[in-house]
C-alpha positions in Angstrom: 5.8 4.0 13.3 6.0 0.4 12.3 9.1 -1.4 13.7 9.7 -4.8 15.3 11.3 -2.9 18.1 7.8 -2.1 19.4 7.1 -5.8 20.1 10.6 -6.2 21.5 10.1 -3.4 24.0 7.2 -5.4 25.5 9.8 -7.9 26.8 10.7 -7.0 30.4 14.3 -8.2 29.7 14.7 -6.3 26.5 18.1 -5.9 24.8 20.3 -2.8 25.3 19.8 -1.5 21.7 16.0 -1.6 22.0 16.3 0.1 25.4 18.5 2.8 23.9 16.0 3.9 21.2 12.8 3.5 23.2 14.1 5.5 26.1 15.4 8.3 23.9 13.1 11.3 24.4 9.9 9.2 24.5 7.6 12.2 24.9 9.1 13.9 21.8 9.0 10.7 19.8 5.4 10.0 20.7 4.5 13.5 19.8 6.2 13.2 16.5 4.3 10.0 15.7 1.0 11.5 16.7 1.6 14.7 14.6 2.8 12.8 11.5 0.1 10.2 11.7 -2.7 12.7 12.2 -1.6 14.9 9.3 -1.3 11.9 7.0 -4.7 10.5 8.2 -6.5 13.8 7.5 -4.8 14.4 4.1 -5.4 10.8 3.0 -9.1 10.9 3.7 -9.3 14.3 2.0 -7.6 12.8 -1.1 -10.1 9.9 -1.2 -13.3 11.9 -0.8 -15.2 13.0 -3.9 -14.5 16.5 -5.1 -16.8 19.2 -6.5 -16.8 19.6 -10.2 -15.0 16.3 -10.8 -16.5 13.2 -12.2 -15.9 10.0 -10.1 -13.0 7.9 -11.3 -14.1 5.1 -13.6 -12.3 1.8 -13.8 -12.8 -1.0 -16.3 -15.0 -3.8 -15.0 -12.2 -6.4 -15.7 -9.7 -4.8 -13.4 -9.2 -5.1 -9.6 -6.6 -2.3 -9.5 -8.9 0.3 -8.0 -9.9 -2.1 -5.2 -6.3 -2.8 -4.4 -5.4 0.9 -4.3 -8.3 1.5 -2.0 -7.2 -1.4 0.3 -3.7 0.0 0.5 -5.0 3.3 1.6 -7.3 1.6 4.2 -4.4 -0.3 5.6 -2.4 2.9 6.0 -5.4 4.7 7.6 -5.9 1.9 10.1 -2.2 1.6 10.8 -2.1 5.4 11.4 -5.0 5.2 13.8 -3.1 2.5 15.7 0.0 4.8 16.0 -2.1 7.7 17.3 -3.8 5.5 19.9 -0.6 3.8 21.1 1.4 7.1 21.3 -1.5 8.9 23.0 -1.7 6.2 25.8 2.1 6.4 26.2 2.0 10.2 26.6 -1.2 10.3 28.7 -0.4 7.4 31.1 3.4 7.1 31.4 3.1 5.1 34.6 0.9 2.5 32.9 3.7 1.6 30.4 6.4 1.8 33.1 4.7 -1.3 34.7 6.3 -3.5 32.1 9.1 -5.1 34.2 10.3 -8.4 35.4 9.3 -7.6 39.0 5.8 -6.6 38.3 4.0 -9.8 37.0 0.7 -9.3 38.6 -0.7 -6.5 36.3 -1.0 -8.0 32.8 -2.8 -5.1 31.2 0.3 -3.0 30.4 2.0 -5.9 28.6 -1.3 -6.8 26.9 -1.7 -3.3 25.6 1.9 -3.2 24.5 1.7 -6.4 22.6 -1.7 -5.8 21.1 -1.0 -2.3 19.9 2.3 -3.3 18.4 0.7 -6.3 16.6 -2.1 -4.1 15.2 0.4 -1.6 13.7 2.7 -4.3 12.4 -0.1 -6.4 10.9 -1.8 -3.5 9.0 1.4 -2.2 7.5 2.5 -5.7 6.6 -0.8 -6.2 4.9 -0.2 -3.0 3.0 3.1 -4.3 1.8 1.5 -7.5 0.5 -1.3 -5.4 -1.2 1.4 -3.3 -2.9 3.0 -6.5 -4.2 -0.4 -7.7 -5.4 -0.8 -4.4 -7.2 2.4 -4.9 -9.2 1.3 -8.5 -10.0 -2.2 -7.4 -11.0 -0.8 -4.6 -13.2 1.3 -7.1 -15.1 -1.5 -9.7 -15.4 -4.1 -7.1 -16.6 -1.8 -6.0 -19.4 -1.4 -9.6 -20.3 -5.2 -10.0 -20.0 -4.9 -12.6 -17.4 -6.6 -10.8 -14.4 -9.9 -9.4 -13.5 -12.2 -8.8 -10.5 -12.3 -12.6 -9.8 -8.6 -12.5 -8.9 -9.3 -10.1 -6.0 -10.4 -13.1 -4.0 -7.0 -14.8 -4.5 -5.3 -11.5 -3.5 -7.3 -11.3 -0.3 -6.4 -14.9 0.6 -2.7 -14.3 -0.1 -2.5 -10.9 1.6 -4.4 -11.4 4.8 -3.3 -15.0 5.1 0.4 -14.3 4.8 0.2 -11.1 6.9 -1.5 -12.9 9.8 0.6 -16.0 9.5 3.9 -14.2 9.5 2.9 -11.8 12.3 1.6 -14.5 14.6 4.6 -16.7 13.9 7.1 -13.9 14.6 5.3 -12.9 17.8 5.1 -16.6 19.0 8.8 -17.1 18.4 9.6 -13.8 20.1 7.6 -14.5 23.2 8.3 -18.2 23.5 7.9 -19.8 26.1 6.5 -16.7 27.9 6.5 -13.0 27.7 8.7 -12.7 30.8 11.5 -14.9 29.3 11.6 -13.5 25.7 14.7 -11.8 24.3 17.1 -14.0 26.2 19.0 -14.4 23.0 19.0 -13.5 19.3 17.4 -16.9 18.5 14.2 -15.3 19.8 14.5 -12.0 18.1 15.9 -12.8 14.6 12.9 -14.9 13.4 10.6 -12.1 14.5 12.6 -9.5 12.5 12.8 -11.8 9.5 9.0 -12.3 9.4 8.5 -8.6 9.8 10.8 -7.5 7.0 10.1 -10.2 4.4 7.2 -8.4 2.8 9.0 -5.1 2.8 12.1 -6.6 1.1 9.8 -8.4 -1.3 8.3 -5.1 -2.5 11.7 -3.5 -2.8 13.0 -6.4 -5.0 10.1 -7.8 -6.9 7.9 -4.7 -7.6 10.5 -2.8 -9.7 11.0 -6.0 -11.9 7.2 -6.4 -12.3 6.7 -2.7 -13.1 9.5 -2.8 -15.7 7.9 -5.8 -17.4 4.5 -4.1 -17.3 5.9 -1.0 -18.9 7.4 -3.1 -21.7 4.1 -4.9 -22.2 2.2 -1.6 -22.3 4.6 -0.4 -25.1 3.8 -3.6 -27.1 0.1 -3.1 -26.6 0.2 0.5 -27.7 2.2 -0.4 -30.8 -0.1 -3.3 -31.7 -3.3 -1.4 -31.2 -3.1 0.5 -34.5 0.2 -0.7 -35.9 1.9 2.6 -35.1 3.5 4.3 -32.1 2.4 7.9 -32.1 3.4 10.7 -29.8 0.2 10.2 -27.7 1.1 6.5 -27.1 4.6 7.4 -26.2 3.5 10.0 -23.7 1.0 7.7 -22.2 3.6 4.9 -21.8 5.9 7.5 -20.2 3.2 8.6 -17.7 2.5 5.0 -16.7 6.2 4.5 -16.2 6.4 7.7 -14.1 3.5 6.5 -12.0 5.3 3.3 -11.1 8.4 5.3 -10.4 6.5 7.5 -8.0 5.1 4.5 -6.1 8.5 3.0 -5.6 10.0 6.4 -4.7 7.4 6.9 -1.9 8.0 3.4 -0.7 11.8 3.8 -0.6 11.6 7.2 1.1 9.2 6.0 3.8 10.9 2.7 4.7 14.6 3.0 3.9 15.2 4.6 7.3 13.8 1.4 8.9 16.4 -0.8 7.2 19.2 1.6 8.1 18.0 1.8 11.7 17.6 -1.9 12.1 21.1 -2.5 10.7 22.7 -0.1 13.1 20.8 -1.5 16.1 21.8 -5.1 15.2 25.4 -3.9 15.0 25.1 -2.4 18.4 23.6 -5.5 19.8 26.6 -7.5 18.7 28.9 -5.3 20.8 29.8 -6.2 24.4 29.0 -2.6 25.5 27.0 -0.2 23.3 27.9 2.8 25.5 31.6 2.8 24.5 32.9 6.0 23.0 33.9 4.5 19.6 30.3 3.7 19.1 29.0 7.2 19.8 28.5 8.0 16.1 26.6 4.8 15.5 24.4 5.5 18.5 23.7 9.0 17.2 22.8 7.7 13.7 20.5 5.0 15.2 18.7 7.7 17.3 18.4 10.1 14.3 16.9 7.4 12.0 14.6 6.4 14.8 13.0 9.8 14.9 13.0 9.9 11.0 11.0 6.6 11.1 8.4 8.3 13.4 7.9 11.0 10.7 8.1 9.1 7.5 6.3 5.8 8.3 2.9 7.3 9.0 3.2 9.7 6.0 3.1 6.8 3.6 -0.7 6.9 3.3 -0.9 10.4 2.1 2.2 10.1 -0.2 0.8 7.0 -1.8 -2.4 8.8 -2.7 -0.4 11.5 -4.4 1.5 8.8 -6.4 -1.8 7.0 -7.2 -4.1 9.9 -8.1 -2.1 13.1 -7.9 -3.4 16.1 -5.8 -7.2 15.9 -6.0 -7.9 19.3 -4.4 -9.6 20.7 -1.3 -13.2 21.1 -2.5 -14.9 18.1 -1.0 -18.4 17.1 -2.3 -20.3 15.3 0.4 -23.7 15.5 -1.3 -25.5 12.3 -2.1 -25.9 11.9 -5.9 -28.7 10.0 -7.4 -27.5 7.2 -9.7 -28.7 6.9 -13.2 -31.3 4.3 -13.7 -29.7 1.9 -16.1 -32.7 -0.3 -16.8 -34.7 2.5 -18.5 -32.1 2.9 -21.3 -31.6 -0.8 -21.4 -35.3 -1.6 -21.8 -35.7 1.1 -24.5 -32.7 -0.2 -26.5 -34.0 -3.8 -26.1 -37.4 -2.8 -27.5 -35.8 -1.1 -30.4 -33.7 -4.0 -31.3 -36.4 -6.7 -30.9 -39.1 -4.8 -32.7 -37.5 -5.0 -36.1 -35.2 -8.0 -36.2 -32.7 -7.8 -39.1 -32.6 -10.7 -41.5 -29.5 -12.9 -41.7 -27.4 -12.0 -44.7 -23.8 -12.0 -45.9 -23.1 -8.7 -44.1 -23.3 -10.5 -40.7 -19.7 -11.9 -41.1 -18.3 -8.4 -41.7 -20.3 -7.1 -38.7 -18.9 -10.0 -36.5 -15.3 -9.3 -37.5 -15.7 -5.6 -36.8 -17.2 -6.5 -33.4 -14.3 -8.7 -32.5 -11.8 -6.0 -33.5 -13.7 -3.4 -31.5 -13.9 -5.7 -28.5 -10.2 -6.4 -28.6 -9.5 -2.7 -28.9 -11.8 -2.1 -25.9 -9.9 -4.6 -23.8 -6.6 -3.0 -24.7 -7.9 0.5 -23.8 -9.3 -0.8 -20.5 -5.9 -2.3 -19.6 -4.1 0.9 -20.4 -6.8 3.0 -18.6 -6.4 0.9 -15.5 -2.7 1.7 -15.3 -3.2 5.4 -15.9 -6.2 5.8 -13.5 -6.3 9.2 -11.9 -4.5 10.9 -14.7 -7.0 13.0 -16.6 -4.8 13.9 -19.5 -3.9 10.3 -20.1 -7.5 9.2 -20.1 -8.4 12.0 -22.6 -5.5 11.0 -25.0 -6.4 7.4 -24.7 -10.0 8.1 -25.6 -9.1 10.3 -28.6 -6.6 7.7 -29.9 -9.1 4.9 -29.5 -10.7 3.5 -32.7 -14.1 3.7 -30.9 -13.7 7.4 -30.5 -12.4 7.9 -34.0 -15.5 6.0 -35.3 -17.7 8.8 -34.0 
């Protein structure tokens, strides 16, 4: 799982609270992490693969939402692989990890592996948090018609830049001035925990606000498209709202245990002796939430795909499909248009006004289609209620 305690454990003079959770049934904990991460990894990849009898998901050209959703899944997959690798080494080579101590300063590889694997997991999941925040921002901007594929470059700069900067800054403050002298006080650990949980808390606070505003903007769009708010529009707005709710529900389920566990451990750190009897219930709660983290954190990848696309099925289609050659239809239509040019007359103004109205309706449909991607019933209702469809 992803916890700043993983980096703290790499300190030879680690605090008593970190020692408590990391030494609690390490074999069982690593096995739980490997099992949960492996199941999530397999199911996530299964969800993303194309299925037989299903047409590929189509997204509007002006939207970067599909790219963001894919990047969130990629971050979860790579973070899960890091968990599997780290836990496998801990299970297979227990003596290798045991060399992390103050006395043994000659062998740097155990500490290097400990720091490197923990940073890999933390960086990938932190980037996933930033991408989830970008998804909420992009959803709102697309509905406001202020976003498109060009904004994905800004999202990349913000996501990877902030994730790397915060991760490196937190690690540098934790291990300053050296790995052997870290964790000598909370002044080393607190900045590291703050930089770790900033993106998580940002998603918890900012995403519900952005999603709520997006839902309100969607309702305005649906009402203004035809001047009426039919049952189809109402259902489509409800499904978009439900999709945002599922995303936040998955996030809260997977990461609330981290916040609870960190709060309990910090409370234990402030006590002169964490082994006192009055603190027994708090110690037990910290250990229980520690195991829960090992189960829920890696499952985020699969649960997110369910929130994004729903269950896509088991029938995987791995056959290569030949793409349609677009230039043939393009060339034939161009020849048909250029062969008999129409004279300019008074009907051109009417045609232009209809074209503007149709283009505006198309942009509205694309914005709504982006938010309801993966929901077949929503796409069908959107198409049937569109003026373009009704014109046929």
